[in-house]
C-alpha positions as CSV (number, residue, x, y, z in Angstrom):
1,M,55.6,100.3,102.9
2,R,58.6,98.7,101.3
3,N,62.2,99.9,101.8
4,G,62.9,100.9,98.2
5,L,65.4,103.7,98.3
6,R,65.6,103.6,102.1
7,A,67.7,100.4,101.6
8,L,70.6,102.4,100.2
9,P,72.3,102.9,103.6
10,W,72.2,99.1,104.1
11,F,73.8,98.6,100.7
12,G,76.3,101.2,101.8
13,L,77.1,99.0,104.8
14,A,77.6,96.1,102.5
15,L,80.0,98.1,100.4
16,V,81.9,99.2,103.5
17,V,82.2,95.5,104.5
18,I,83.4,94.6,101.0
19,L,86.0,97.4,101.0
20,L,87.3,96.6,104.5
21,D,87.4,92.9,103.7
22,Q,89.4,93.4,100.4
23,Y,91.7,96.0,102.0
24,T,92.6,93.7,104.9
25,K,93.1,90.7,102.5
26,A,95.5,92.8,100.4
27,L,97.4,93.7,103.5
28,A,97.5,90.0,104.5
29,V,98.7,88.9,101.1
30,S,101.3,91.5,100.8
31,H,102.8,91.2,104.4
32,L,102.3,87.6,105.4
33,E,104.0,84.4,104.1
34,Y,101.6,81.5,103.4
35,A,100.9,79.4,106.4
36,Q,103.6,81.2,108.5
37,P,101.8,82.4,111.7
38,V,102.6,85.8,113.1
39,R,101.7,85.9,116.7
40,V,99.6,89.0,117.9
41,F,98.4,87.7,121.2
42,W,98.8,84.3,122.9
43,W,95.4,83.4,121.5
44,F,95.5,85.3,118.1
45,N,97.7,84.9,115.1
46,L,97.7,86.3,111.6
47,T,98.2,83.4,109.2
48,L,97.7,83.6,105.5
49,H,95.6,80.7,104.0
50,H,93.8,80.1,100.7
51,N,90.4,78.4,101.2
52,T,89.1,76.7,98.0
53,G,86.1,75.3,99.9
54,A,83.3,76.8,101.9
55,A,83.1,77.6,105.6
56,F,85.6,75.7,107.7
57,S,87.3,74.6,104.4
58,F,84.4,72.3,103.6
59,L,85.0,70.5,100.3
60,S,88.4,72.4,99.9
61,D,90.0,69.2,98.4
62,A,87.1,68.4,96.1
63,G,89.1,68.8,92.9
64,G,88.1,72.2,91.6
65,W,84.4,72.0,90.8
66,Q,83.5,73.6,94.1
67,R,84.8,76.9,93.0
68,Y,82.1,77.1,90.4
69,F,79.5,75.6,92.7
70,F,80.3,78.1,95.6
71,T,80.4,81.0,93.1
72,A,77.0,80.1,91.8
73,V,75.5,79.7,95.3
74,A,77.0,82.9,96.6
75,S,75.7,84.8,93.5
76,V,72.2,83.5,94.0
77,I,72.2,84.2,97.7
78,S,73.6,87.7,97.1
79,I,70.8,88.5,94.6
80,A,68.2,87.1,97.0
81,L,69.6,89.2,99.9
82,A,69.6,92.4,97.7
83,V,66.0,91.8,96.7
84,W,64.9,91.0,100.3
85,L,66.6,94.2,101.5
86,T,64.8,96.3,98.9
87,V,61.3,94.8,99.4
88,M,61.3,94.2,103.1
89,P,59.0,96.5,105.1
90,R,60.5,99.8,106.5
91,G,61.5,100.1,110.0
92,Q,63.1,96.6,110.5
93,R,66.5,97.9,111.3
94,L,68.0,94.8,113.0
95,L,66.9,92.6,109.9
96,A,68.3,95.3,107.5
97,L,71.5,95.3,109.5
98,A,71.7,91.5,109.3
99,L,71.1,91.4,105.5
100,G,73.6,94.2,104.8
101,L,76.4,92.4,106.8
102,I,75.7,89.1,105.2
103,L,75.4,90.6,101.7
104,G,78.7,92.5,102.1
105,G,80.5,89.3,103.5
106,A,79.1,87.1,100.8
107,L,80.2,89.5,98.0
108,G,83.7,90.0,99.6
109,N,84.3,86.3,99.5
110,L,82.6,86.0,96.1
111,W,85.1,88.5,94.7
112,D,88.0,86.4,95.9
113,R,86.5,83.2,94.5
114,V,85.9,84.8,91.1
115,T,89.2,86.6,90.8
116,L,91.6,84.2,92.6
117,G,89.8,80.9,92.6
118,Y,90.0,80.7,96.4
119,V,89.1,82.9,99.5
120,V,91.9,84.7,101.3
121,D,91.8,83.9,105.1
122,F,94.2,85.3,107.7
123,I,92.6,85.6,111.1
124,S,93.5,82.7,113.3
125,V,92.1,82.3,116.8
126,H,93.3,79.4,119.1
127,Y,93.5,78.1,122.6
128,D,96.5,76.0,123.5
129,N,96.8,73.7,120.4
130,H,93.1,73.9,119.5
131,Y,92.7,76.1,116.4
132,F,89.5,77.6,115.1
133,P,89.5,77.6,111.3
134,T,91.2,80.6,109.8
135,F,88.7,83.3,108.6
136,N,88.5,86.9,107.3
137,I,86.5,90.1,107.8
138,A,83.8,88.9,105.3
139,D,83.4,85.7,107.3
140,S,83.1,87.9,110.5
141,A,80.4,90.1,108.9
142,I,78.4,87.0,107.7
143,S,78.7,85.5,111.3
144,V,77.5,88.8,113.0
145,G,74.9,89.2,110.4
146,A,73.6,85.7,111.0
147,A,73.5,86.3,114.7
148,C,71.5,89.5,114.1
149,L,69.2,87.5,111.9
150,L,68.6,85.0,114.6
151,L,68.1,87.7,117.2
152,D,65.6,89.5,114.9
153,S,63.7,86.2,114.4
154,F,63.4,85.7,118.2
155,L,62.4,89.3,118.8
156,H,59.7,89.3,116.2
157,R,58.4,85.7,116.3
158,D,55.1,86.5,117.9
159,K,54.1,89.2,115.5
160,P,51.9,88.1,112.6
161,A,53.3,88.5,109.1
162,V,52.0,91.5,106.9
163,G,48.7,90.5,105.3
164,T,47.9,87.7,107.7
165,S,45.2,87.6,110.4
166,S,46.1,87.3,114.1
167,T,43.3,84.8,114.5
168,T,43.2,81.3,113.0
169,G,40.0,80.4,111.3
170,G,40.3,76.8,110.8
171,S,42.5,73.7,111.3
172,E,46.2,73.8,110.8
């Protein structure tokens, strides 16, 4: 049986991610000065950045076309994730968790890209003078969701897909 209305809690999770992401970004924009780090711990700063590219600022200096490209990509991926979440078989909680987190993160960053033209990042983790690219709550949700997706694929890799036979009847 398919998820159907049973997907609503996972869409609720995506909504919580979006709201938390947008709330923390609003706090960052209103309380931080651009590119001025605020030390929280020796390894953790809050630093406001605007990312016009993709993950790790990929294509951030491409001249502006990337805004529309990444908006289109995020829109298509979000639609695909929503459909997958709705039609997937019931009972796959880890997969549903992964899809809900990724969907919420994708839509949180998509909102920024559409309304601002860039994504607001503010979480900065570093060791010594080695800095990980600045990120946000949406990026964190996408990363945790991707890890859950990988874990789910490892946990369920030996199970045959619905509608397939467990025996092979020919050459591959």
